[in-house]
N, C-alpha and C positions, 0 to 999 in steps of 0.2 A: 889602768896604767898601760901606757903604750910600750912597745918593745924596747925602745931606747931607754926609757926610765927604768924598766925592769932590769936590763943588763947593767945599768949604772948602780942600782942598789943591791944587786944580787950578791956581790962579795960580802956585804955586811948583814945579810938576812939570816945567816946561819943555815942549819940543815933544813932542807925542804921536806915537810911532812905531808903525807897523803891527806887530802881533804876534798870532799865533794862540794864544798862551799866556796872554792876559789874561782874567781873570774878568769876567763881566757885572756892570756897576755896578748896585747896587740889588737884586741877587738874593742871598738869604741862604744858599743852598746847604745848607740844613738841612731844608727842608720837603719835602713829598711831590712828587717830580718824577722824570722819567726822563732819564738822561744817556748820551750817547755819548762815551766817553773814548778819547783817542789819546795814546800816549807812545812815544818813540823811544829806541833804544839809543844810548848816548853814542858819537859818531863814526860813527853809522849802520853799525856793524859787524854782519855777519850771524851773530850768535851764537845765535839762537833756533831755527834750523832751516834746511832747504834746500827750494827749490821743485822739485817734480817734476810730471810729467804732460805732456799735450799740449793746446794751445789749441783743436784741432779735435775733441777727444774729446766724446762724448755726456755730457750731464749725468748724474751718478750712476754712470758707468762707472769701472772701476779706473784709467783713464788721465786722469780729470778732474783738472785742476790742483789741487794741494793742497800744504801745507807739512808735510814730515816733521820733527817736532820733534827737536831735540837734547836731550841730558840736561838742559841748562839750560832749554830751552824747556818741557820736561815739568814742571820744578819751577815755572816761571812760571805754567803752566796750573793746576797744583795750588793755588798761592797765590791766584790770582784766584778760582777756584771756592770757596776756603775763606774768602773775605771774609765770607760770611754767618754763619760761626761766631763771628766777633768782633763783627759788626754785624748782629744779627738783624732790624733794621729795614730792611735792604737785601737785595734779591734780584738774583742774576746772571741777566740775560736772554740774553746771547750773548757770545761771545768769538771773535776771530780773531787768531791769532798769526802774524805774518809774520817773515821772517828777521831784519829789523832794527827792527821796531816791532810794536805790537799795537793792536787796536781792541776795546773792550769796552763793552757796554751794561749799565748798572746802573739798577735801579728802587728809588728810596727810597720805600717804601710807607707810612712813618709818620715823623713829625718826629724828626730825630736830635739827640742832645745836643751833637754837634760837627759842623762843616761837612764837606762832601765832601772837601776837601783833607786832612783828617785820615785818611780812609780810604786815599787815594792814598799819603800819606806812609808809612803802615804797610805797605802792599803793597810799596812800593819798598824799605823797610828789610828786609823778609823776603827779597825776591828778590836784594837786594844780597849777602846772606849766602851764598846759593847760588852766585852769580857768583864770589865770592871763593874759595869752596871748589872749585868745578868748573873754573873757568877760570884763576884765579890760583894755586890751590893753597895759599892762606894761611888762617890761622885768624882768624875775625872778632874773637875776643877780643884777638888780637895787634894787629889794626888799631885797635881801640878804645883799646888801651894807647898806641899810637903817637900817636893823636889827642890823648890826654890830655897826652902829653909836649909837644905843640905848643900847649899852653894851651887845649885844647878847641876850637880854631879849625880849620875845614875848609878845606883848600886847594882853591880852585875852578878852578885852572889845568887846561887840557885834559889835559896829561900825567898829572897826579895823578888826575883823574876816570877816565881810562881804566884806571888801575891799581886803583882801589878802588870805582868806582860803575858799575853796569850802565846806568842810565838818564840821559838828558840832563836838565838842569834843567827843572822845570815840566811841564805837560801841557796838552793841548787838550781842551776840553769843548764839546759841543753840547747844548742843552736842548730836549727834545721840545716842539713847539709845535702841530703839525698832526695831525689824526686819521689821516692816511695815512702820516705820516712814519716811524713805527716800522717798518712793513714795508719802506720804502725803506732804512732803516738796516740791517735784517737782510739784505736782498738785497745791499746794498753789502758787508757783511762776508763773505757767502757767496761772492761773485764776486771778492773781492780777489786771491786767487791767480791767477785767470784773467787779470785785468787786468795784474798784474805780469808774467806770462808774455808777454802780448801786447806790453807795453812793451819787453821784452827782445828780442822778435822784430822789432819795428819801432821802434828807438830814435829815429830821426829824426822820426817822426810824433808822438812824445809829449814831446820835449824842448822846453822853453820857450826861445824865441829872443827876445832883446831888441834894440831898435834897428832893427827892420825898417822901412825907409823906403818909403812908398807915397804918391806924389803930394804929396811935401813934408811928410807927417805920419809921425811915428815910432810904431810899434806893438810890443807884445809879442805873440808868435804861438805857437800850438800847432796842429800839424796839417800838412797838405800845402800848402806854399807854391806848388807848381806850379799850383795852381788860379788863382793870380793871373795866370798867363800864358794863361789860356783866351781864345780869340778873341772869345767872346761872354759877357759878364757882365751880368746883368739885375738891376736894383734892385727889391726887393720892398717896396713902400710902399703901405699901405692906410689909408684914412681910418677914424677911430674911429666915424664915423657909418654905416658899412656895416651893412645888415641881415644876418641869418644866411644868407639866400638869396644875397645879393650876395657874401658871403664865400666861399661855395661856388663861385660863378662865378670868383672870383679864384683860388681853389685850383686849379680845373680849368685855367685859363689858364696859370698859372705851371708846373704840372706838365707840361703839353704842351710848353712852351718848353724846360723842363729836359730832357725826353726827347729833344728835338731838338738838344741839345748846349749849351744855355745853363747857366752856373753862376749859381745864385741867390745874391744878396747882400743881407743885411738885419740890422738890430739887433733885429728881432722885438719891436717895442714895442707896437703895437696888437694887438687881438684877431685881426684879419684876418691880419696879418703872422705872428703866432704859429701860426695855423692852417695857413698856407702852409708854413712851415718844418717843422712837425711832419709834415705830409703828405709833404713831400719827404724827410725823414729816413726815414719808414716805407717810402717807395718806393725807397730806396737811391740817391738822386740827389745830385749834388755841390752843396755849400753852402759859403758863406763867412758866418760869423756875427760881428757886431761886438758885443762885450760891454762894458758900462760898468765892469765890475769887473776891476781890473788883476790881473796875475799876480806871484807871487814865484817864486823859483828852484825851489820844490817843487810848484808848481801843476800840475794835471793836468785833463784834460777830465772833466766830470761823467759819471756812469755811462750817461746816456742818449745821450752823444756818443761813448762809448768805441769801440764797434764801427765807427762811421762814420770815426773817426780811423784805426783800424787798417786799414781798407779803402782809405784814401787819398782819401776823398771828402768830407773835412770840414776846414775851417780856421777857427780862432777867433782873432780879432784884438782886442787890448785897447789902446785909445789912451791910457788914463790909468793912473797908478800904482796899485799894489795898496793897498787899504785893508782893515783887518781888519773894520770894521763897515760894512755896506752902508747907504748913505744913499739916501733916496727920489730917484727921477729927477725932475729939474726940466724944465720946458718947454724951457729953453735947452739942456740936455744932450741932449734928444731931437732938437731941431733940428740940433745939432752932429753927432750921430751920423748923421742922415739926409744931411747935407752930405758927411760922410766917405764914406758908402756911395756916393753919387753920384760922388765923385771916383775911388773904386776902380773903379767900372764904366766910367768914361770913360777910364781910364788905358790 
């Protein structure tokens, strides 16, 4: 849907609900761009493979975490890599199949006659056939005949989808925007089995908890909540006017305090605050980070925070509800986050 159509229908659409499956308004999904696609198995069933390996294994070793694909997973891999045969204007950049979902990177290197959703639809249709054959043991032709008997209408109930459809409805896409973003995507895919293994080893440190009350404010939280009980919590607040030299002085001061037992707390808004928090992460020191972007039930820490969460030295607090589209931080939001940080440190 283009921007004009969106604005035209907006008054009749009702309240906009957060969704990771919504397409970007105004983007045609046909032109030359790169996309990170995520789709999940219906019911989050681990049908595509099993996780093996050790989280402490060396990179590249036989024990490095990976997913051993099931027969269905192998067919899914084949169909994804075969996309270019049907759509020569598209290249497959990367693929990571997990037990219950997949991440794939596609490069549309020339304008397509149909939008990206057409490619995903074809991929889903092909893999659904393998699912019915390998898991359900039914003939796709028989399924199609049954659908025709129902008047061509597809039953979208969960029970029926689990019987006939491999994938959940819809898919999530990210559109490449920064010059270094592609490498981050590739690294994310490569380390996904490791992160899943770490989550299984430390479930309490990666589970989203809602309704965590701190000094009268409710938060959603991911990470080690015991950091809130630390006897010394220190607010990291730096003026935007600081010079680079002054920022380095702040970094040295806060790292010294953290090494002596203080837990640093900050929304990391200003350049100086971000420098302090990055240095503390690199130094493996305990941190509490306030994020303006809320969590949903499937939220997880970003890859730069994953190790810190697994080691129990990181806590992320989100005071506001999840929003699919990030909005610019206002001055009022920044002041509110700073006040919340102060309250946490004084508790």
